[in-house]
C-alpha positions as CSV (number, residue, x, y, z in Angstrom):
1,M,0.0,0.0,0.0
2,P,1.3,3.5,-0.8
3,K,2.5,5.6,2.1
4,L,0.1,7.5,4.4
5,S,1.3,10.8,5.9
6,I,-0.6,12.5,8.7
7,E,0.4,16.0,9.8
8,L,-1.4,17.4,12.8
9,T,-0.9,21.0,14.0
10,D,-2.5,22.6,17.0
11,Q,-2.8,26.3,16.0
12,T,-4.5,27.0,19.3
13,A,-1.6,25.6,21.4
14,R,-4.3,24.3,23.9
15,L,-3.9,20.6,23.3
16,I,-1.4,18.7,25.4
17,P,1.1,16.3,23.9
18,M,-0.9,13.3,25.0
19,Q,-4.0,14.5,23.2
20,L,-2.0,15.3,20.1
21,D,-0.4,11.8,20.2
22,W,-3.8,10.1,20.6
23,L,-5.3,12.1,17.7
24,T,-2.4,11.4,15.4
25,R,-2.5,7.7,16.1
26,H,-6.2,7.5,15.7
27,I,-6.3,9.6,12.5
28,Q,-3.7,7.3,11.1
29,R,-5.8,4.2,11.9
30,A,-9.0,5.8,10.7
31,V,-7.6,6.8,7.3
32,A,-5.8,3.5,6.9
33,R,-9.1,1.7,7.7
34,L,-10.7,3.6,4.8
35,G,-7.8,2.5,2.5
36,G,-6.3,6.0,2.3
37,S,-2.8,6.8,1.2
38,G,-1.2,10.1,0.5
39,E,-1.2,13.2,2.7
40,V,-3.7,14.4,5.2
41,R,-2.9,17.6,7.0
42,V,-5.1,18.6,9.9
43,A,-5.1,22.0,11.5
44,V,-6.8,22.4,14.9
45,V,-8.0,26.0,15.1
46,D,-10.2,28.1,17.4
47,D,-13.6,29.8,16.7
48,A,-12.0,33.0,15.4
49,A,-9.8,31.3,12.8
50,M,-12.6,28.9,11.8
51,S,-15.1,31.8,11.5
52,Q,-12.7,33.6,9.2
53,A,-12.1,30.5,7.1
54,H,-15.8,29.7,6.9
55,Q,-16.5,33.2,5.6
56,E,-13.6,33.2,3.2
57,F,-14.0,29.8,1.7
58,A,-17.8,29.1,2.1
59,G,-19.2,32.6,2.3
60,V,-20.9,31.7,5.5
61,E,-20.7,33.8,8.7
62,G,-19.8,32.2,12.0
63,T,-17.9,29.2,13.1
64,T,-18.3,25.6,12.0
65,D,-16.9,22.3,13.1
66,V,-14.9,21.2,10.0
67,L,-13.7,22.5,6.7
68,T,-12.2,20.1,4.1
69,F,-10.0,21.1,1.2
70,D,-9.5,18.3,-1.2
71,L,-6.3,19.2,-3.2
72,S,-6.1,16.0,-5.2
73,D,-5.9,16.3,-9.0
74,P,-9.1,14.8,-10.4
75,E,-7.5,14.9,-13.9
76,S,-4.8,12.5,-12.8
77,A,-7.2,9.6,-12.1
78,P,-10.9,9.0,-11.7
79,P,-12.4,9.8,-8.3
80,P,-11.7,7.1,-5.6
81,P,-14.4,4.5,-5.1
82,K,-16.7,5.3,-2.2
83,P,-16.4,2.6,0.4
84,T,-19.7,1.4,1.8
85,A,-20.5,1.4,5.5
86,A,-20.8,-2.4,5.2
87,A,-17.3,-2.7,3.8
88,I,-16.0,-0.4,6.6
89,K,-17.7,-2.6,9.2
90,S,-16.4,-5.9,7.7
91,D,-13.6,-7.9,9.2
92,N,-11.2,-6.7,6.5
93,V,-8.4,-4.6,8.0
94,R,-8.7,-2.1,5.2
95,V,-11.2,-1.1,2.6
96,S,-9.8,-1.2,-1.0
97,S,-7.3,1.6,-1.6
98,P,-8.3,4.6,-3.7
99,P,-6.7,4.7,-7.2
100,F,-4.9,7.9,-6.3
101,P,-3.5,9.2,-3.0
102,L,-5.4,11.7,-0.8
103,D,-4.1,15.2,-0.7
104,T,-6.2,17.1,1.7
105,D,-6.1,19.9,4.3
106,I,-8.7,19.7,7.0
107,M,-9.5,22.4,9.5
108,V,-11.2,21.3,12.7
109,C,-12.5,23.7,15.4
110,L,-11.3,22.9,18.9
111,D,-13.9,25.3,20.5
112,E,-16.8,23.6,18.7
113,A,-15.4,20.2,19.4
114,S,-15.2,21.1,23.1
115,R,-18.8,22.3,23.2
116,Q,-20.1,19.3,21.4
117,A,-18.1,16.7,23.4
118,A,-19.2,18.2,26.7
119,R,-22.8,18.0,25.6
120,R,-22.4,14.4,24.5
121,G,-20.3,13.2,27.4
122,Y,-17.2,12.1,25.6
123,S,-13.7,13.5,25.0
124,T,-12.9,16.5,22.8
125,E,-10.3,14.3,21.0
126,K,-13.0,11.9,19.9
127,E,-15.1,14.8,18.6
128,L,-12.0,16.2,16.7
129,L,-11.4,12.7,15.3
130,L,-15.0,12.5,14.1
131,Y,-14.5,15.8,12.2
132,V,-11.3,14.4,10.5
133,V,-13.1,11.2,9.5
134,H,-15.9,13.3,8.1
135,G,-13.5,15.3,6.0
136,V,-11.7,12.2,4.7
137,L,-15.1,10.6,3.8
138,H,-15.9,13.8,1.7
139,C,-12.6,13.2,-0.2
140,L,-13.7,9.6,-0.8
141,G,-17.0,10.6,-2.4
142,W,-19.4,10.8,0.5
143,D,-21.8,13.7,0.8
144,D,-24.3,14.9,3.4
145,H,-26.4,17.5,1.6
146,D,-29.7,15.8,2.3
147,E,-31.0,13.7,5.2
148,A,-30.6,10.3,3.5
149,E,-27.0,11.0,2.5
150,A,-26.2,12.5,5.9
151,A,-27.6,9.4,7.7
152,Q,-25.5,7.1,5.4
153,M,-22.4,9.3,6.1
154,H,-23.0,9.2,9.9
155,E,-23.3,5.4,9.7
156,A,-19.9,5.2,7.9
157,E,-18.3,7.6,10.4
158,D,-19.6,5.4,13.3
159,A,-18.3,2.3,11.4
160,V,-14.8,3.8,11.2
161,L,-14.8,4.9,14.8
162,I,-16.0,1.5,16.0
163,A,-13.6,-0.4,13.8
164,I,-10.6,1.5,15.3
165,G,-11.8,0.9,18.8
166,V,-13.0,4.5,19.6
167,G,-16.7,3.8,19.6
168,A,-19.7,5.3,17.9
169,A,-20.5,9.0,18.0
170,Y,-24.0,8.8,16.5
171,A,-25.3,5.5,17.7
172,A,-23.9,6.1,21.2
173,P,-26.6,6.3,23.9
174,G,-27.9,9.9,24.3
175,S,-25.7,11.3,21.5
176,E,-28.3,13.3,19.6
177,H,-25.5,14.4,17.4
178,S,-26.1,17.0,14.7
179,G,-22.9,15.8,13.0
180,P,-19.9,17.3,11.3
181,G,-20.9,19.8,8.7
182,E,-24.2,20.4,10.5
183,G,-23.0,22.2,13.6
184,T,-22.9,25.8,14.5
185,R,-22.7,28.0,11.4
């Protein structure tokens, strides 16, 4: 399998080394579970930076949970096959690898993750990991623009989190999760 590179930067300087190590390891496992190769760069930012990026790149005022920038060249190869939630849940260690490597920048908002994690009763790191998985799934062809697509995407996100030993975010008892891409705008 081609090499997978994960780069995680905490632009808030609020995460401790143990949190950064946990996130890096679990992002690596999640992307590998999806068959990903290439480069995934994750920037942890605060509300102010996310609000600025949300306005600049999406034309929407206010903060959000995650912004994904797929920098892969669609001209170099066809889009990667979208793994199914069933394939993610299967006993296979990895879903089939995309025909071209990922090249993505993902911004995740620590302030939003902290708010959502406190509300749901699990760690901020788990919520940040959920946002990264959400962004990678977008790069693999998933979308969440309508309720049915969002439900399928949330099922896939849970499947990845369960497969790597973190546990579900949506199917978790009492989660009532609005989901990445659907949070504060």
